[in-house]
C-alpha positions in Angstrom: -95.6 126.0 10.1 -94.1 122.8 9.2 -95.4 122.2 5.8 -93.4 125.4 4.4 -90.5 124.0 5.8 -91.3 120.6 4.5 -93.8 121.5 1.1 -92.6 118.0 -0.5 -94.7 116.2 2.5 -97.1 118.8 4.1 -99.0 115.8 6.0 -96.9 113.3 6.3 -94.3 114.9 8.6 -90.4 115.2 8.3 -89.1 113.0 5.8 -92.1 110.4 5.8 -92.2 109.6 1.9 -92.8 106.2 1.3 -89.8 104.1 -0.2 -91.0 101.5 -1.2 -92.4 98.4 1.7 -89.8 97.2 4.2 -88.9 93.4 4.0 -90.8 92.5 7.4 -89.6 88.7 7.4 -85.6 90.3 7.3 -86.4 93.1 10.3 -88.5 90.2 12.4 -85.3 88.1 11.3 -82.3 90.3 12.4 -84.5 91.6 15.6 -83.8 89.0 17.7 -80.4 88.4 19.2 -80.7 84.4 19.1 -81.2 85.0 15.5 -78.2 87.1 15.1 -75.5 84.9 17.2 -77.2 81.7 15.3 -75.9 84.1 11.9 -72.8 84.9 13.4 -71.6 81.0 14.2 -72.7 80.4 10.6 -70.4 83.1 9.3 -67.5 81.4 11.4 -68.7 77.9 10.5 -69.8 78.0 7.4 -72.0 75.1 7.4 -73.5 73.1 10.9 -76.3 70.6 11.5 -78.6 72.0 14.2 -77.4 70.0 16.7 -74.0 71.6 15.9 -75.0 74.9 16.5 -76.8 74.3 19.6 -73.3 73.4 20.9 -72.0 76.8 19.7 -75.3 78.5 21.6 -76.4 78.6 25.0 -80.1 77.7 23.9 -81.4 74.1 22.9 -81.6 72.1 19.6 -85.1 73.1 19.5 -84.7 76.7 19.7 -82.2 76.7 17.1 -84.4 74.7 14.9 -87.4 77.3 15.6 -84.8 80.0 14.7 -83.7 78.6 12.1 -86.9 78.3 10.5 -87.2 82.0 10.6 -84.1 83.0 9.0 -84.7 80.4 6.5 -88.2 82.3 5.9 -86.1 85.6 6.1 -83.8 84.4 3.4 -80.8 84.3 5.4 -80.4 81.0 5.8 -80.5 77.6 3.1 -80.0 73.7 3.9 -79.0 71.4 2.3 -80.0 67.6 2.9 -77.2 64.9 2.8 -77.9 61.5 3.9 -80.4 61.6 7.0 -78.4 65.2 7.9 -79.7 68.3 7.7 -77.0 71.0 6.9 -77.1 74.7 7.1 -75.5 77.7 5.7 -76.1 81.4 4.9 -77.8 82.6 1.9 -74.8 84.7 -0.1 -78.4 85.8 -1.8 -80.2 86.6 1.2 -77.0 88.5 2.6 -76.8 90.5 -0.3 -80.5 91.4 -0.3 -80.3 92.6 3.6 -77.3 94.3 2.8 -79.1 96.6 0.5 -82.3 96.6 2.5 -79.8 98.1 5.8 -78.5 100.3 3.6 -81.2 101.8 2.5 -82.7 102.0 5.7 -79.5 104.0 6.8 -80.4 106.4 4.0 -83.5 107.0 4.7 -82.8 107.8 8.5 -79.7 109.5 7.4 -82.3 111.8 5.1 -84.7 112.2 7.8 -82.8 113.2 10.0 -81.3 116.0 8.1 -84.0 116.9 7.6 -85.1 117.4 11.0 -81.8 119.0 11.7 -82.8 121.7 9.0 -86.5 121.9 10.4 -84.6 122.8 13.7 -82.0 125.0 12.6 -85.2 127.2 10.6 -87.4 127.2 14.2 -84.3 127.8 15.9 -83.1 130.8 13.9 -86.8 132.6 13.7 -86.8 132.2 17.8 -83.7 134.7 17.6 -84.7 137.1 15.0 
């Protein structure tokens, strides 16, 4: 019965088409509130060392370094070495890619929710006939 309501995906469920692979590194990076806090601090500061970042957050410098490594792997943070210091900043390219990924995901879920709504309305109408 659901296949008749959603014929383009009879065996995949409602709107479960495959839009392309998700950026797992990005989702892993932004899933953690501590990493989102570091992104926020870098947005405000522009550039900072791990020690300076540790002064702004409620966790250790070692934890900052681990979180920064995850953000770097996701392409959200870049580093610049000046002498003995390593300064971190947000990557405009990485943020642009993240914005595109988030937008694509929002569109995908909007489409899925619309299909669920259509199915629910159809089932409701069939039940009231």
